[in-house]
Backbone as a chain_set.jsonl record, in Angstrom:
{"seq": "MASKSLASKLTPDQLKEITTAFNEFDKDGNGSITSEEMKECLRRQHVPHQTADVEQVISSMDTDRDGTVSFDEYMNCMGALFTGKPAASKPASKKK", "coords": {"N": [[-6.631, 22.434, 16.606], [-4.496, 20.084, 17.481], [-5.409, 16.758, 17.388], [-6.342, 15.448, 20.467], [-6.786, 13.131, 21.289], [-5.308, 11.587, 19.271], [-2.722, 12.415, 19.689], [-2.605, 11.335, 22.134], [-1.893, 8.816, 21.788], [0.755, 8.787, 20.903], [3.864, 8.05, 21.804], [6.259, 9.711, 24.232], [8.724, 10.291, 22.939], [8.26, 10.217, 20.313], [6.251, 12.262, 20.213], [8.281, 14.351, 20.795], [10.182, 14.058, 18.616], [8.304, 14.708, 16.39], [7.721, 17.3, 16.853], [10.287, 18.534, 16.837], [11.035, 18.129, 14.201], [9.194, 19.699, 13.031], [10.092, 22.194, 14.119], [12.5, 22.316, 12.575], [11.683, 22.804, 9.955], [10.197, 25.096, 10.261], [11.67, 27.67, 9.97], [11.356, 30.341, 10.308], [10.235, 30.826, 12.617], [7.489, 31.317, 13.109], [5.45, 29.601, 13.62], [4.078, 28.245, 11.376], [4.533, 26.462, 8.565], [5.969, 26.999, 5.299], [5.704, 26.43, 1.793], [8.009, 27.141, 0.704], [9.577, 27.199, 2.938], [9.689, 24.618, 3.377], [11.059, 23.489, 1.36], [13.545, 24.845, 1.406], [14.723, 23.65, 3.754], [14.707, 21.021, 2.943], [16.718, 21.29, 0.807], [19.007, 21.928, 2.498], [19.422, 19.635, 3.745], [20.25, 18.025, 1.745], [18.397, 16.777, 0.291], [16.835, 15.465, -2.533], [14.29, 17.06, -4.598], [11.217, 17.707, -5.969], [9.711, 20.731, -6.914], [6.754, 20.766, -7.349], [6.137, 18.462, -5.973], [6.748, 19.109, -3.294], [4.809, 21.232, -2.687], [2.459, 19.788, -3.276], [2.472, 17.99, -1.06], [2.361, 19.974, 1.06], [0.016, 21.07, 0.556], [-1.535, 18.857, 1.119], [-1.371, 18.5, 3.807], [-2.491, 20.882, 4.603], [-5.118, 21.559, 6.065], [-6.999, 23.577, 6.756], [-6.776, 25.227, 4.462], [-5.095, 27.843, 4.19], [-2.606, 28.003, 2.912], [-0.554, 27.654, 4.289], [1.086, 25.223, 6.655], [0.043, 24.57, 9.751], [1.367, 24.05, 13.162], [-0.431, 22.386, 14.567], [-1.887, 21.07, 12.277], [0.348, 19.76, 11.1], [0.887, 18.193, 13.302], [-1.211, 16.479, 13.548], [-1.093, 15.284, 10.851], [1.568, 13.806, 10.95], [1.096, 12.544, 13.344], [-0.698, 10.68, 12.525], [0.714, 9.057, 10.684], [2.485, 8.052, 12.381], [0.864, 6.568, 14.122], [-0.941, 5.066, 12.507], [-3.431, 5.613, 12.042], [-6.107, 7.266, 10.354], [-5.486, 10.584, 9.278], [-7.38, 13.531, 10.185], [-10.2, 14.45, 7.87], [-10.393, 16.76, 5.353], [-11.706, 20.217, 5.491], [-14.335, 21.917, 3.905], [-13.242, 23.656, 0.833], [-12.055, 27.061, 1.3], [-13.818, 29.901, 0.287], [-12.674, 32.41, -1.653]], "CA": [[-5.933, 22.255, 17.296], [-4.172, 18.73, 17.22], [-6.403, 15.776, 18.173], [-5.709, 14.944, 21.716], [-6.72, 11.378, 21.093], [-4.252, 11.049, 18.389], [-1.469, 12.696, 20.625], [-2.366, 10.516, 23.356], [-1.435, 7.428, 21.401], [2.064, 8.752, 20.619], [5.047, 8.204, 22.879], [6.973, 11.132, 24.533], [9.783, 10.246, 21.903], [7.462, 10.393, 18.948], [5.927, 13.738, 20.182], [9.572, 15.0, 20.414], [10.309, 13.899, 17.144], [7.54, 15.277, 15.404], [7.943, 18.533, 17.065], [11.806, 18.716, 16.508], [10.935, 18.156, 12.813], [8.413, 20.915, 12.743], [10.767, 23.344, 14.206], [13.414, 22.311, 11.518], [11.054, 23.261, 8.851], [9.583, 26.513, 10.536], [12.704, 28.574, 10.418], [11.214, 31.809, 10.797], [9.457, 30.558, 14.126], [6.012, 31.885, 13.143], [4.281, 28.643, 13.976], [3.558, 27.639, 10.226], [5.407, 25.883, 7.421], [5.417, 27.453, 4.037], [6.463, 25.477, 0.877], [9.46, 27.804, 0.925], [10.74, 26.817, 3.985], [10.004, 23.036, 3.343], [12.088, 23.372, 0.119], [14.835, 25.287, 1.858], [15.01, 22.529, 4.779], [15.069, 19.817, 1.944], [18.089, 21.821, 0.301], [19.936, 22.119, 3.614], [19.54, 18.246, 3.859], [20.59, 17.683, 0.487], [17.286, 15.704, -0.112], [16.452, 16.035, -4.04], [12.719, 17.313, -4.382], [10.413, 18.712, -7.218], [8.628, 21.771, -6.3], [5.307, 20.35, -7.3], [5.741, 17.617, -4.86], [6.444, 19.91, -1.87], [3.703, 21.91, -2.744], [1.391, 18.696, -2.963], [2.624, 17.814, 0.622], [2.075, 21.291, 1.707], [-1.431, 21.112, 0.256], [-2.171, 17.721, 1.613], [-1.544, 18.75, 5.062], [-3.195, 22.137, 4.867], [-6.464, 21.334, 6.172], [-7.687, 24.939, 6.658], [-6.474, 25.846, 3.316], [-4.557, 28.911, 4.251], [-1.652, 28.069, 2.327], [0.689, 27.202, 5.244], [0.77, 24.049, 7.603], [0.475, 25.008, 11.381], [1.845, 22.759, 13.926], [-1.488, 21.261, 14.666], [-1.933, 20.256, 11.086], [1.595, 18.933, 11.132], [0.971, 17.23, 14.415], [-2.266, 15.642, 12.857], [-0.609, 14.376, 9.755], [2.482, 12.918, 11.197], [0.624, 11.575, 14.28], [-1.507, 9.805, 11.732], [1.641, 8.231, 10.248], [3.043, 7.054, 13.455], [-0.085, 5.574, 14.704], [-1.407, 4.289, 11.529], [-4.752, 6.098, 12.187], [-6.068, 8.13, 9.256], [-5.906, 12.102, 9.789], [-8.75, 14.239, 10.01], [-10.385, 15.028, 6.669], [-10.117, 18.429, 4.947], [-13.063, 21.015, 5.505], [-14.651, 22.206, 2.542], [-12.4, 24.861, 0.42], [-12.554, 28.423, 1.562], [-13.84, 30.735, -0.871], [-11.68, 33.734, -1.791]], "C": [[-5.49, 20.469, 17.077], [-5.016, 17.73, 17.933], [-5.755, 15.223, 19.377], [-5.75, 13.601, 21.967], [-5.539, 11.1, 20.433], [-2.873, 11.381, 19.269], [-1.338, 11.793, 21.745], [-1.838, 9.16, 23.247], [-0.03, 7.7, 20.994], [2.856, 8.617, 21.841], [5.673, 9.591, 23.068], [8.159, 11.137, 23.373], [9.294, 10.451, 20.5], [6.918, 11.814, 19.085], [7.057, 14.881, 20.016], [10.055, 15.027, 19.184], [9.515, 14.682, 15.953], [7.52, 16.851, 15.887], [9.309, 19.04, 16.748], [11.742, 18.979, 14.835], [10.397, 19.195, 12.302], [9.283, 22.041, 12.667], [11.942, 23.399, 13.36], [12.867, 22.953, 10.143], [10.546, 24.774, 9.055], [10.753, 27.307, 11.153], [12.587, 29.993, 10.719], [10.332, 31.806, 12.229], [8.294, 31.134, 14.161], [5.045, 30.865, 13.52], [3.664, 27.967, 12.565], [4.662, 27.289, 9.4], [5.035, 26.321, 6.208], [6.147, 26.434, 3.073], [7.853, 26.084, 0.736], [10.264, 27.289, 1.759], [10.731, 25.109, 3.886], [10.959, 22.921, 2.469], [13.654, 23.784, 0.693], [15.369, 24.031, 2.96], [15.482, 21.244, 3.913], [16.543, 20.201, 1.232], [19.256, 21.698, 1.175], [20.295, 20.686, 3.85], [20.124, 17.525, 2.622], [19.66, 16.472, 0.243], [16.767, 16.263, -1.71], [14.823, 15.905, -3.841], [12.41, 18.107, -5.707], [9.54, 19.747, -6.394], [7.34, 21.372, -6.426], [5.129, 19.328, -6.456], [5.724, 18.055, -3.301], [5.313, 20.63, -1.88], [2.505, 20.828, -2.778], [1.417, 18.351, -1.329], [1.924, 19.037, 1.444], [0.526, 21.268, 1.647], [-2.161, 19.713, 1.124], [-2.319, 17.719, 3.243], [-2.448, 19.827, 5.589], [-4.365, 22.172, 4.865], [-7.39, 22.627, 6.18], [-7.426, 25.839, 5.239], [-5.883, 27.337, 3.402], [-3.241, 29.014, 3.649], [-0.224, 27.76, 2.835], [0.215, 25.967, 6.154], [1.162, 24.674, 9.081], [0.898, 23.891, 12.011], [0.693, 21.858, 14.305], [-1.626, 20.627, 13.548], [-1.001, 19.215, 10.731], [1.391, 17.79, 11.995], [-0.17, 15.975, 13.901], [-1.84, 14.737, 11.863], [0.348, 13.514, 10.224], [1.841, 11.991, 12.448], [-0.192, 10.443, 13.806], [-0.52, 8.762, 11.209], [2.191, 7.38, 11.183], [2.102, 6.204, 13.953], [-0.961, 4.812, 13.608], [-2.859, 4.578, 11.339], [-4.857, 7.315, 11.086], [-6.151, 9.67, 9.968], [-7.14, 12.61, 9.441], [-8.826, 14.592, 8.619], [-10.498, 16.307, 6.701], [-11.531, 18.799, 5.044], [-13.128, 21.328, 3.951], [-13.718, 23.404, 2.242], [-13.111, 25.997, 1.01], [-12.864, 29.188, 0.222], [-13.399, 32.155, -0.865], [-12.48, 34.624, -2.366]], "O": [[-6.28, 19.725, 16.497], [-5.296, 17.945, 19.112], [-4.704, 14.586, 19.295], [-4.969, 12.975, 22.684], [-4.716, 10.373, 20.99], [-2.045, 10.487, 19.444], [-0.263, 11.487, 22.263], [-1.435, 8.461, 24.176], [0.529, 6.654, 20.663], [2.433, 9.11, 22.887], [5.618, 10.473, 22.21], [8.433, 12.261, 22.95], [10.055, 10.865, 19.626], [7.094, 12.576, 18.135], [6.943, 15.94, 19.397], [10.358, 16.11, 18.685], [9.98, 15.129, 14.904], [7.224, 17.628, 14.979], [9.321, 20.196, 16.325], [12.336, 19.916, 14.302], [10.853, 19.721, 11.286], [9.4, 22.768, 11.681], [12.506, 24.492, 13.321], [13.616, 23.541, 9.364], [10.5, 25.558, 8.107], [10.901, 27.582, 12.344], [13.448, 30.704, 11.238], [9.869, 32.826, 12.739], [7.926, 31.535, 15.265], [3.878, 31.192, 13.737], [2.752, 27.152, 12.704], [5.738, 27.86, 9.574], [3.866, 26.135, 5.869], [7.051, 25.706, 3.481], [8.809, 25.312, 0.66], [11.425, 26.946, 1.531], [11.68, 24.435, 4.288], [11.863, 22.152, 2.797], [14.685, 23.157, 0.449], [16.506, 23.583, 2.813], [16.482, 20.581, 4.188], [17.417, 19.336, 1.166], [20.366, 21.409, 0.728], [21.465, 20.462, 4.161], [20.432, 16.338, 2.725], [20.097, 15.341, 0.026], [16.37, 17.413, -1.898], [14.215, 15.042, -3.208], [13.134, 18.897, -6.312], [8.841, 19.506, -5.409], [6.649, 21.67, -5.452], [3.971, 19.145, -6.081], [5.031, 17.612, -2.386], [4.739, 20.614, -0.791], [1.498, 21.194, -2.173], [0.458, 18.471, -0.566], [1.071, 18.913, 2.323], [-0.138, 21.443, 2.669], [-3.269, 19.768, 1.658], [-3.183, 17.085, 3.849], [-3.034, 19.795, 6.67], [-4.957, 22.69, 3.918], [-8.473, 22.61, 5.597], [-7.866, 26.976, 5.066], [-6.311, 28.075, 2.515], [-2.656, 30.084, 3.812], [0.835, 27.643, 2.219], [-0.987, 25.777, 6.34], [2.25, 25.124, 9.442], [0.818, 22.791, 11.465], [0.866, 20.64, 14.351], [-1.494, 19.409, 13.675], [-1.275, 18.123, 10.234], [1.622, 16.632, 11.647], [0.083, 14.771, 13.911], [-2.13, 13.542, 11.923], [0.114, 12.33, 9.98], [2.099, 10.788, 12.485], [-0.39, 9.428, 14.474], [-0.88, 7.587, 11.275], [2.389, 6.183, 10.97], [2.459, 5.062, 14.245], [-1.688, 3.903, 14.01], [-3.514, 3.886, 10.559], [-3.97, 8.153, 10.922], [-6.767, 9.888, 11.011], [-7.851, 12.185, 8.531], [-7.815, 14.997, 8.045], [-10.663, 16.989, 7.713], [-12.448, 18.019, 4.784], [-12.304, 21.091, 3.067], [-13.379, 24.136, 3.171], [-14.322, 26.059, 1.221], [-12.172, 29.046, -0.787], [-13.825, 32.96, -0.037], [-12.063, 35.753, -2.625]]}, "num_chains": 1, "name": "protein.A"}
């Protein structure tokens, strides 16, 4: 779950902006962003990108290490950027 204390530091407009951006990436509406969805969104917006860079962004946001970015993970990361507060640290890697 996104940090309530972090979310409380955001304005309604910031919360709306973060939610809107997440929904732009999450094209299948399943509540998470994959690297493929992020790359497709960047292509639609004509934003040049490298696959490795997109995968690094996804990895840095993916705190539960399931290979996707949930809304809460996205909110924590983006909220930290908006407020200047560090995002929560990553838990230990899951063993497979």
